[in-house]
N, C-alpha and C positions, 0 to 999 in steps of 0.2 A: 412425536415418536422418540421415546427415550432410548438411547443407545448404551449398552453395557460394554465397557472396555476393561477386560480382566487380564491382569498380568499374572502369568503362571509359568511353570517349568514343565515341559513334556519330555521325559527321558533326559533331563538336564539341559534341554534346549529352551532358552528364554524366548517366550512368545507373548504377543498380545492377542487375545481372543476378542473379536469385535462382532457384536450381534445385537439385534433389538432386544431390549430387556424382556419383552413378552415372549421372545423366542429362545431364551437361554437354554431351556431343556427340551427344545423341540427338534424333531428330525428335519434337517435342512440340507440344501446344497452346501458343499464345503469348497471354499476358495482359499488356496494358499498363495500369498502374494509376497514376492521377494524384493527387498530394497536394493539400492545400487551400491557401487564401490565407495567405501569410506563414508557411508551413510548409516542409518540405524532404522530399526523397525518403527520407531515413533514418527519418522518422517514420511511414512506411508499411511498415516492415520486418516488423512483427508480422503484418500481413495477408499480406504477400508470403511469409513463411515458411509460413503455413497453406496457401496456394495451392500452393507448391512441394511440400509433402508430399503433395498430391493428384496430383502428376505433371505439373505445368505449369511452363513457363519464364515467369518474371515479370520484367517490365522496369519499373523505377521511375525515371522521368526527373525531373530538376530543372526546374521551369518557369522560363521567363525571369523575371528579377528576383527569383529565389529561390535559396537554397542557394549552390552554387558560382557561380551566375550573378547573384548580387546585386551590383550595382555601385554602389549609392548609395541614398539615401532614396527612398521612394515619392513620386509626384507629389502636391502639395497639392491638385490638382484631383480631386475625387471620381471614382472609377471608372477613371481613365485607366490607371494601372499595372495594375489588376485585369484589365481587358479586354484590354490589351496582352499580358498573361501568357497568357490563355486563347487569344488569337489565335495566339500562337507554338505553344502545345500543338497546336492544330488543324493548323497548317502543317507541323509536324514529325512528326505521326503517321505519314504515309506514308513518310517517311524511315526511321523506326524499323522499320516492317513490312518495307519493301523490303530492309533490311539482312539480316534473318533469312530472308527469302524467297530472296534470292540465294544464301545458304548452304544452302538446302534443309533448313532446320531447323524449318519450321512444318508440323505434321501436317495434311494434307488440308484446308488452308485454315481450320483451326480457330483463329480470332482472336477474343479477348475483350478488352473494354475496360471499365474501371471507375474509380471515383474518389470522393473525399469532398469536399463543399463545392464549392470552385472546380473540383476534379477531377470532381465530379458534373455540374457545368454543362458542362465540357469533353466529358464522355461523351455527354450529351444532344445537344450540338451535332454531334459526330461522327456520331451515328446518322442525322442528316438527309442526309448526303452520302456515306456510306461503306457501301454494301450488303455489302461484304466482311466487315464485323463480324458474327460469328455469334451472339454473346451479350454482354450488357452489364449493368452494375450502376451505378446512380446512388444514392449515399448522401448525403442531406441537401443535394442540389443543387437546381436548378430547371430544368424543361423550358420555362419561359417567360421567357427572358432579357430580352426587350424590356420586359416588365412590371416586371422587376427594375430595369432602368435608369431607367424612369419613376419608380419609387418612390424610388430614390437621389436623383434630381434634385429631387423634391418635398421630401425630407428636407433636402437641402443648402440649398435655398431657405429653409426654415423656420429653419435654424440659421445662416443668413447666410454660408454658405460660397460662395466665388466659383466659378461654373460658367459656362463659355463658352456663349453662346447657340447656337453651332453644334455643341455636344456631340452631339446626336442625329445630325447629319450625319457627324461624325467616327467615330461608332460605328455607322454605317448598315450595315456589313457583318454585324452581328449578326442582322439580319432574315433573312438567308439561312441561318441556323443555329438558328432558333427552332423547336424541336420541337413546341411547342403550336400553331404555324401549319400544320405539315405532319405531323400525327401518323401519317398513312398510311405515312410512310417507316419506321415500325417494322417493317412488312412481315412480321408474324407471327413476328418473331425473339423469342427468350426475353430478356426484360429485367426486372430486379428493381429496384424503387424502394423506398427506405426514407427516412422522415423523422420526426423527433421533434415531438410536438405543442407543445412549449414552446421551440422553436428561436428564439432572439432575433435571429439574424443573417439567415437565409433563411426566409421565412414558410412554415410547414407548409401553409397554405391553397393556395399556388400548386401544390404537388405534388398535394394531395388533389383540387383542382378539376380538374386535368389528368387524373388517373386516372378520376374519375367521368365525364369527358367521353368517354373512350376505352374504358371497361371492357366495353361491349357490342358493340364494333366487331370485325369479323373480323380486322383487321390487328393487333389488340391481344390476341388470344386467348392468347398465350403471355407476356403481361406480368403482373407481380404487384406489388402495392403492400402494404408492411408499415408499419403505423403504430406508432411508438414512443410509447406513452402516457406522458406526463409527462417524456419525454426532451428534452434540450436539444441544443446543437450539439456532439455528441460521439458517436462510434461505439464501443460497448462490445465486449468480447471475444466475447460470445455472438453478436452480430450479425456479427462477423468470421467466426465459424464458419459462419453461415448463408450468407454470401457465398462462402466456400470450397466449401461443399456445392453451392451453385447452379452455380458454374463447373464443378465436378467432374461434375455431372449433365449439363450442356449441352455440355461440350467434351471430356470424356475417354471 
């Protein structure tokens, strides 16, 4: 199976479009997969290839401030560049979907979203506002972004980093995309969560606590949480296979 990897710009957003060569012009399920913090779209190609082999069209965007869109050093103020990048991901999601929808290349509204780390946070945020997403995967992200911001501010204060007093106000938009505050927006959609117990960057407990809160609720009956015992902040090949099989089951 030959895979086509096409570099293109969609409304000036640099993306890689990954799909089986034979399916380039076919109507297919669409999966938008977001990379992590200080990473690039190219580093998600292994996952994208696995998904493409299952019969999906996969779009890998470069987040703002990353890859082709990196214009300079990150802000010395903790979280500013990070959350700006996520905000752009959220804003641009509809543009990417609309592009393929206008070309009538999305099969029966089958839209999937996934990502790792920052991309996982993006995924959870999108679920709060986009019911058109049919299935999603959050790998080592957090569905509780406000809690994450509070933790970053506390740590910055401990390390004597400068943080503007109005940082919570500057990031107040995040409250509208906090899945832990509106878990009912899962809406019985199939969502796969994965997190390693030894993750040093995004606490495993935030994901575990969220899942334990929702696991018995009707709106979460199609949600699944996999614990990576002893795993850190890295998604291994076998979990990429699990992600591919999940999207295959839910979208194809």
